[in-house]
C-alpha positions in Angstrom: 5.5 10.5 9.5 3.0 11.6 6.8 -0.3 13.1 7.8 -3.6 14.0 5.8 -6.7 15.6 6.6 -9.9 14.3 4.7 -13.1 16.0 4.6 -16.2 13.9 3.5 -19.6 15.2 2.8 -22.5 12.6 3.6 -25.7 12.6 2.2 -28.4 14.2 4.3 -30.3 11.1 6.0 -27.4 8.9 5.6 -25.3 10.0 8.8 -26.0 7.3 11.2 -25.3 4.6 8.2 -22.0 6.5 7.4 -21.0 6.6 11.2 -21.4 2.8 11.8 -19.6 2.2 8.6 -16.8 4.5 9.4 -16.6 2.9 12.9 -16.0 -0.4 11.2 -13.6 0.8 8.8 -11.5 2.4 11.5 -11.7 -0.8 13.6 -10.4 -2.9 10.4 -7.5 -0.4 9.9 -6.4 -0.6 13.1 -6.3 -4.3 13.4 -4.5 -4.8 10.1 -2.5 -1.8 9.2 0.2 -1.1 11.9 1.7 1.7 9.9 -1.4 3.8 10.2 -0.7 5.4 13.5 -3.6 7.8 13.8 -7.0 7.2 12.2 -9.6 9.7 13.8 -13.0 10.6 12.7 -14.9 13.9 13.4 -18.3 15.1 12.9 -18.5 18.9 12.7 -20.5 20.2 15.6 -22.9 22.4 13.5 -22.8 20.4 10.3 -23.3 16.6 11.0 -22.8 15.8 7.3 -19.4 16.8 7.1 -16.7 14.4 8.8 -13.2 15.2 9.2 -10.4 12.5 9.1 -7.1 13.0 10.8 -4.8 10.5 9.6 -1.1 10.1 10.7 1.1 7.3 8.9 4.6 6.2 9.5 5.8 7.5 6.5 4.4 8.0 2.8 4.9 4.6 1.7 2.6 3.5 4.6 0.0 6.2 3.3 0.4 4.6 -0.2 -0.2 1.1 1.1 -3.5 2.2 2.9 -4.5 4.1 -0.2 -4.2 1.3 -2.7 -4.9 -1.5 -0.1 -7.9 -4.0 -0.1 -9.5 -2.4 3.0 -9.9 1.1 1.6 -10.6 -0.2 -1.9 -13.5 -2.2 -0.8 -14.5 0.8 1.7 -14.3 3.2 -1.1 -16.8 1.2 -3.4 -19.3 0.7 -0.4 -18.9 4.2 1.2 -19.4 6.1 -1.8 -23.3 5.6 -2.0 -23.4 7.5 1.3 -21.5 10.7 -0.1 -22.6 13.7 -1.8 -21.2 13.9 -5.4 -17.5 15.3 -5.1 -17.8 14.7 -1.2 -14.2 14.0 -0.8 -11.4 16.5 -0.2 -8.2 15.2 0.7 -5.2 17.6 2.2 -1.5 16.6 3.0 -0.3 18.2 6.2 3.3 19.3 7.1 3.9 19.8 10.7 5.9 22.6 11.7 5.0 23.1 15.6 3.1 21.3 18.0 3.2 18.0 20.1 1.5 14.8 20.6 1.2 12.9 23.8 
């Protein structure tokens, strides 16, 4: 498995628009990318402009297919207008303990 955590900084006043956009994005990824195993969006409780995305892929090739695929390419162009400048940070994760039910 291959996992990442992305942090998205949304412009103030664009939170609801970003949430609706990301809900639609998640639905499209779920329907069209079977090698994307987990695609979860969370808002920080004390900072609604910060969204944390936890993603798990079958393998690194599945992540690359998602990253370079038409869904994310189209979404990135539209979603950029909702983000603060430099508002995306992506970290690759390495699991060393824990479980998933």
